[in-house]
C-alpha positions as CSV (number, residue, x, y, z in Angstrom):
1,M,0.4,-0.5,0.2
2,S,1.0,3.5,-1.1
3,L,1.1,7.1,1.2
4,A,-1.0,8.4,-1.8
5,S,-2.8,5.5,-1.5
6,V,-5.6,7.6,1.2
7,L,-5.6,10.8,-1.5
8,I,-7.0,8.2,-4.2
9,G,-11.0,9.7,-5.1
10,V,-9.7,13.3,-3.5
11,K,-8.8,16.7,-6.2
12,I,-5.1,17.8,-6.2
13,T,-3.3,19.2,-7.7
14,V,0.0,17.5,-9.0
15,Y,3.5,19.5,-9.4
16,S,5.6,17.2,-11.8
17,R,9.2,17.8,-13.3
18,Q,11.0,15.7,-16.3
19,G,13.9,17.1,-17.7
20,D,14.4,21.4,-16.4
21,T,10.6,21.3,-17.6
22,E,7.5,21.8,-13.7
23,R,4.3,20.8,-14.9
24,Q,1.2,21.2,-12.4
25,D,-1.3,19.4,-12.7
26,V,-5.1,19.6,-11.2
27,G,-7.0,16.8,-11.6
28,L,-9.1,13.7,-8.8
29,L,-7.3,11.2,-8.4
30,E,-8.0,7.2,-9.6
31,A,-5.2,5.0,-8.6
32,V,-2.0,4.3,-6.9
33,D,0.4,2.1,-7.5
34,S,4.9,2.0,-6.5
35,E,5.3,3.6,-9.6
36,W,2.3,5.3,-10.7
37,I,-0.6,7.1,-10.6
38,R,-3.1,8.3,-12.5
39,I,-6.0,11.2,-12.1
40,K,-8.2,12.4,-14.0
41,K,-8.9,15.8,-15.2
42,N,-11.8,18.2,-15.6
43,D,-12.2,17.7,-19.3
44,G,-12.2,13.9,-19.1
45,E,-8.4,13.7,-19.7
46,T,-6.9,11.0,-18.3
47,L,-2.7,11.3,-16.5
48,F,-0.8,9.2,-15.3
49,F,2.4,10.4,-13.6
50,C,5.7,8.1,-13.3
51,L,7.1,8.9,-9.3
52,T,10.0,9.6,-10.2
53,N,8.2,12.6,-11.6
54,V,6.0,13.8,-8.5
55,R,7.7,16.4,-7.3
56,M,4.8,16.7,-4.8
57,L,1.2,16.3,-4.7
58,K,-1.0,18.5,-3.2
59,P,-4.7,17.1,-1.6
60,F,-7.1,20.5,-1.9
61,E,-9.0,19.6,0.6
62,H,-8.2,18.3,4.3
63,V,-7.2,14.3,4.9
64,P,-7.1,12.8,7.6
65,S,-4.2,10.8,9.0
């Protein structure tokens, strides 16, 4: 079980990087495994992120510990 799995179903911002490029993507966290996360954006687009490129996951709401 991944630490980020507590965020499944929560709207988040994903801060990621690839080389010198920094990105921010917002969506609903749908799935997490040991190497990947999947979010669905408001426009219906699905994005996959390799966790080695993710700098931070920031939820829009309080997540109980």
